[in-house]
C-alpha positions as CSV (number, residue, x, y, z in Angstrom):
1,X,1.5,-4.6,-33.2
2,X,3.1,-4.3,-30.1
3,X,4.1,-7.2,-28.2
4,X,2.4,-7.9,-24.9
5,X,3.6,-9.2,-21.7
6,X,0.9,-12.3,-20.7
7,X,0.2,-11.1,-17.2
8,X,-2.0,-12.6,-14.2
9,X,-3.5,-10.9,-11.7
10,X,-4.3,-12.3,-8.0
11,X,-6.9,-11.1,-5.9
12,X,-9.0,-11.8,-2.9
13,X,-11.7,-9.3,-2.8
14,X,-13.6,-6.4,-5.1
15,X,-10.3,-6.3,-7.2
16,X,-10.1,-2.3,-8.3
17,X,-6.7,-2.4,-8.9
18,X,-7.5,-5.1,-10.6
19,X,-9.7,-3.4,-12.6
20,X,-7.7,-0.5,-13.4
21,X,-4.8,-2.6,-15.0
22,X,-7.4,-4.2,-17.0
23,X,-9.0,-1.1,-18.2
24,X,-5.4,-0.1,-19.1
25,X,-4.3,-3.3,-21.0
26,X,-7.6,-2.7,-22.9
27,X,-8.0,1.1,-23.6
28,X,-4.4,2.2,-25.0
29,X,-3.7,0.3,-28.1
30,X,0.1,0.2,-27.6
31,X,0.0,-1.1,-24.1
32,X,2.7,-3.8,-23.6
33,X,0.6,-6.0,-21.3
34,X,-2.3,-8.0,-21.3
35,X,-4.4,-9.6,-18.6
36,X,-4.8,-13.3,-19.7
37,X,-5.9,-14.7,-16.0
38,X,-7.0,-13.9,-12.8
39,X,-6.5,-16.2,-9.7
40,X,-8.8,-15.9,-6.5
41,X,-8.2,-17.8,-3.2
42,X,-11.8,-17.4,-2.8
43,X,-14.9,-16.5,-4.7
44,X,-14.0,-13.1,-4.6
45,X,-15.8,-10.1,-5.9
46,X,-13.5,-9.0,-8.7
47,X,-14.0,-12.6,-10.2
48,X,-17.1,-11.4,-11.9
49,X,-15.6,-8.0,-13.4
50,X,-12.9,-10.1,-15.1
51,X,-15.6,-12.6,-16.3
52,X,-17.5,-9.9,-17.7
53,X,-14.2,-8.4,-19.7
54,X,-14.0,-12.4,-21.2
55,X,-10.6,-12.7,-19.1
56,X,-10.1,-16.5,-17.8
57,X,-10.5,-16.7,-13.9
58,X,-9.5,-19.4,-11.5
59,X,-10.3,-19.9,-7.8
60,X,-7.7,-21.9,-5.9
61,X,-8.7,-21.8,-2.4
62,X,-5.8,-22.4,0.2
63,X,-8.4,-24.0,2.5
64,X,-8.2,-27.1,0.4
65,X,-4.6,-27.7,0.6
66,X,-2.2,-29.4,3.3
67,X,-0.1,-26.9,3.3
68,X,1.4,-23.5,1.6
69,X,3.4,-25.4,-0.6
70,X,0.7,-27.5,-1.9
71,X,-1.0,-24.3,-2.7
72,X,1.7,-22.7,-4.3
73,X,2.5,-25.3,-6.5
74,X,-1.2,-25.3,-7.8
75,X,-0.7,-21.7,-8.7
76,X,2.8,-22.2,-10.2
77,X,1.0,-25.0,-12.5
78,X,-2.1,-22.7,-13.3
79,X,0.5,-20.0,-14.3
80,X,2.9,-22.1,-16.5
81,X,-0.3,-23.8,-18.2
82,X,-1.3,-20.2,-19.1
83,X,2.0,-19.3,-20.5
84,X,2.2,-16.1,-17.6
85,X,5.3,-13.9,-17.9
86,X,4.4,-11.6,-14.9
87,X,2.2,-11.4,-11.7
88,X,0.5,-8.6,-10.5
89,X,-0.9,-8.9,-6.9
90,X,-4.1,-6.7,-6.5
91,X,-5.5,-7.1,-2.5
92,X,-4.2,-10.9,-2.6
93,X,-4.5,-11.6,1.3
94,X,-2.2,-14.2,1.0
95,X,1.9,-14.1,1.9
96,X,4.0,-15.7,-0.8
97,X,6.7,-18.2,0.6
98,X,10.4,-18.1,-0.8
99,X,9.5,-21.1,-2.9
100,X,6.7,-19.2,-5.2
101,X,9.0,-15.8,-5.1
102,X,11.9,-17.4,-6.2
103,X,10.4,-19.4,-8.9
104,X,9.1,-15.9,-10.5
105,X,11.9,-13.6,-9.2
106,X,11.4,-10.2,-10.8
107,X,8.2,-11.6,-11.9
108,X,5.8,-10.8,-9.4
109,X,4.9,-6.7,-8.3
110,X,2.6,-5.6,-5.7
111,X,1.2,-2.7,-4.5
112,X,1.0,-1.4,-0.9
113,X,-0.9,1.7,0.5
114,X,2.3,3.5,2.1
115,X,5.4,5.3,1.1
116,X,7.7,2.1,1.8
117,X,9.8,1.2,3.7
118,X,7.3,3.0,6.2
119,X,4.4,1.2,7.4
120,X,4.6,-2.4,6.3
121,X,1.7,-5.1,6.5
122,X,-2.0,-4.9,6.8
123,X,-2.7,-2.0,8.4
124,X,-0.9,0.6,7.0
125,X,-3.7,3.0,6.5
126,X,-4.3,3.1,10.4
127,X,-0.5,3.1,11.3
128,X,0.0,6.4,9.1
129,X,-2.8,7.8,10.8
130,X,-1.8,6.8,14.3
131,X,1.8,7.9,13.8
132,X,0.3,11.3,13.2
133,X,2.6,11.7,10.1
134,X,1.9,14.5,7.8
135,X,1.8,12.6,4.5
136,X,1.8,8.5,3.3
137,X,1.0,7.2,-0.1
138,X,1.7,4.1,-2.0
139,X,4.4,2.4,-3.6
140,X,4.6,-0.5,-6.1
141,X,7.5,-3.1,-5.8
142,X,8.8,-6.2,-7.1
143,X,7.7,-8.9,-4.6
144,X,10.3,-10.9,-2.5
145,X,10.3,-13.4,0.4
146,X,10.3,-10.9,2.9
147,X,7.2,-8.8,3.0
148,X,6.7,-5.4,1.6
149,X,10.5,-4.9,1.3
150,X,11.5,-5.7,-2.8
151,X,12.9,-3.2,-5.0
152,X,10.7,0.0,-5.2
153,X,9.0,0.8,-8.6
154,X,6.9,3.7,-8.0
155,X,5.4,5.5,-5.1
156,X,2.8,8.6,-4.6
157,X,2.5,10.7,-1.9
158,X,-0.8,11.6,-0.3
159,X,-1.5,14.4,2.1
160,X,-2.7,13.4,5.3
161,X,-5.5,16.1,6.7
162,X,-6.5,16.7,10.3
163,X,-10.0,15.4,9.0
164,X,-8.9,11.9,7.6
165,X,-10.8,8.9,8.9
166,X,-8.9,5.7,8.1
167,X,-11.8,5.2,5.2
168,X,-11.1,8.6,3.6
169,X,-7.4,8.3,3.4
170,X,-7.8,4.9,2.4
171,X,-10.2,6.4,-0.5
172,X,-7.5,8.9,-1.3
173,X,-4.4,6.3,-1.5
174,X,-6.7,4.1,-3.7
175,X,-6.9,6.8,-6.3
176,X,-3.4,7.2,-6.4
177,X,-2.5,3.4,-6.6
178,X,-4.9,3.1,-9.8
179,X,-2.7,5.5,-11.3
180,X,0.9,4.3,-10.4
181,X,0.0,0.5,-10.7
182,X,-1.0,1.0,-14.5
183,X,2.4,2.9,-14.7
184,X,4.2,0.7,-13.0
185,X,2.5,-2.8,-15.3
186,X,3.7,-0.5,-18.4
187,X,7.2,-0.1,-17.4
188,X,7.8,-3.5,-16.0
189,X,6.0,-5.4,-19.2
190,X,8.4,-2.7,-21.4
191,X,11.4,-4.2,-19.6
192,X,10.7,-7.5,-20.1
193,X,10.3,-7.4,-23.7
194,X,13.8,-5.2,-23.9
195,X,15.3,-8.0,-21.9
196,X,16.3,-5.4,-19.2
197,X,15.9,-7.8,-16.3
């Protein structure tokens, strides 16, 4: 039986990337990761899907903590308690502090809807349209203390059409996100198993 890296996913919304990751882990017998925990900072829609797949879920609301460090210490303790080895951010709308990022160095990955380093930040799809560029896409990367700046793992290009709205472009990018995030999880999990980092 293939060794499987115990993985947590952080979400804040519907969790479509989370669903793609969960499905990939379940459908491919020799997939080198398994999703053991989904953490949300609020009562996110995606929690229902995770629960339907018999995956443990936990809401850790940032609003009940005095500061970000207390919030992240609670997250860290939950990860340790569940023997988590890798974290995937999937629409988690909280910026992680250097404290948590350093605790989990090269163990947190993220997906972003642009071809980084272009169009960092929360409005990447809109920014690409406003820039009138011909292409954009999505990027998976390791999370570092500087937002959207960690080592790039995979990218996928998406052409921008003259008729594109923010919604239509975001939809096409999301299709590519699902593909490269599952590939990225596989690559990173295999590297952890092989002690490559």
